[in-house]
Residue, then its C-alpha position, 0 to 999 in steps of 0.5 A: d231362465v233355466r237353460l240346458v246347453e249340450s255340446g260335444g257331439g260330432l262324427a265318430q268312427a265305430g269303436g271311437s269315443l265322444t264326450l257330451s257336455c250339458v251346461v245347466s244354468g238358472i237352477t240349483f244344480y245340486d238339487y236336480a237330477v240330470a238325464w240323457f235321452r237320445q232320438a235316432p232318425g225315424k225313431e222314438r226318443e229313448e232314455v240313456s242314463c240319469i244321475v241324481n246329484e244329491d246322492g249320486t244315484i245313477y241309472y243306465a238303460d240296458f243297451v248301454k252295457g258299460r259303454f257309456t258313463i254319466s257324471t257331473n261336476n257340481a261346481e260347474s253345473t255341468a253333466y257329462l255323458h262319456l260315450n265309448n265303443l261307439k256303434p253306428e246304432d248310437t247315431a242320434v240327437y242326444y238331449c239332456a234334461a233336468t228335474w227335481g232330484r228328490t222326485v227321481a230319488e224316490k220314484g225313479g228306481g226300477g227303470r221308472w226314471s225314464s217315464l218321469y216328467w222332466d221339466y227342462w230340456g236342452q236343444g240337443t247335440s248330434v252324434n253320427v257314428s260311421s261303420 
């Protein structure tokens, strides 16, 4: 079975930092792209960032503006999202997702990666930022 397990969420103050982890099992991690999405209370899910493991291509949503960094450790089949300079509006449940890397590499440019079909999802980890 394919599993994505997020961790690292919690409480943070505005301006603080958190690092989210997504441990992936059941697939060949290198062949997949991993993305982070988030959903704030009462709002629709939105894309945050995506990385294609095979070629290292990275996409960020516009609102990230250098505050967040996505990375992976292929040896540990783990993706990370480093959240810096957190703001109260970053409060949300953060989800990681995975799909075939070639699909994202070929079709994900121009912001289209967020609308691709992501095959596998984690259960989410909650981030709460206080002002």
